[in-house]
N, C-alpha and C positions, 0 to 999 in steps of 0.2 A: 226317811224315804219320801216324805212329802216334797222336799226340795228337789229330789231327783225326779220325781213324778211330774213336777211342774215343768221341768226342762223338756221332758218327753212330750208333754202336751203342747208346749210352745213350738217345738221343732216339728211336730206332726203336721202342722199346716204348711210347712216349707217343702214338702215332698214334691219333686219335679221341677223345682226352681233351678237346679243345676242344668237340667236339659234346656230350659228356656235360655239360660245364659250361654250355653254352648252353641245353640242355634244362632244367637245374636252375634257371637264372636265369629262364627263361620261366615255369616252373612256380611259382616263388616270386612272380613279378609277377602272374600270374593269380590266385593265392591271395590276395594282398594286395588286388587290385582287387575280388574277390568279398567279402572282409571289409569293405572300405570301402562297397560297395553295401549290405550288410546293415545296417551302422551308420547309413548315410544314410537307409535306409528306416525304421529305428526312430526316428530323430529326426523324420522327417516324420510318423510315426504319433503321436508324442507331441505334436507341434504341432497336429495335427488334433484330438486329444482335448482339448487345452487350448482351442482355438478353440470347439469344440462346447460345452465346459463354460461358457465365458464367455457365449456367445450364449444358451445354455439358461437360465442363471441370470438374465440380464437379462430375457428373455421371461417367466420365471416370476415375477420381481419385479414386472413390469407387472401380472400377474394378481393378485398378492398385495396390491398397493395399490389395486386396483380400476379401473385404466385399461382393462383388457381382462377380459371375462367368462371364467370357466372355473376349472379346477383348476390350481394352480401346477405341481404335479409332472407332470401329464399334458401341460401345455404344454411343460415342460422336455423330456419324453420325445419329443414331436413335433418340436421344434426340433433336438434331438440326433440323431434319426434322419435328419432332412433334411440333416444335416451329416456323415453317415456314422459316427456313434458311437452307443453305447447308454448309457442312464442306469443306473448301478449304485447310486446313492444320491441321495436327494432329501429335504430337510427344510425346512419352512417354519416359522419362528419369528416369528409376527406378520407383519411386512412384509419381513423379511429371509429370503432363500431361499439355501440351500447345495445345490449340485448337483455330483455326481461322475459323470464319464463315462469310458467305456472304448472303445478301438479295438484290435482284434486285429491283430497283425503277426507273421507266421511262427509262429502258435500261442501267442504271448505277449501279454498285455494291456498296453497303454500307457494309463495312467489320469491323470486330471487333475481337480482340484476348483476350483470358483469360488463366490464368495459375492456376492450383489447385494441391494440394497435402497436406500431413499431416503438422501440425504446426511444425515449426522448420526445415523443409526440405529446402535444398538450392534452 
């Protein structure tokens, strides 16, 4: 019985350690989930900026080739704003338009650029 009693005494000091371990595992899981949400939001912001850049460049190219009246860069800004992004750069080189857009996420910008013009243009 002495050997059995020594195990009981050794384990008696371990009471509650399972609770501490459970709290640590839960804390790590919550931290990992929060990090994954932040990364997922950043990816979504990048995709939104990319879609806004593509659509803005296409609309601006329509203006540059004369299909629609107006200023290519102003049209790009209007389309970008309608898609929740801001134009940070716009240049029209003849009928080819390059647009850069930005979407803020957690105080950091997600940017994307797109170029559009008629087929075969340089």
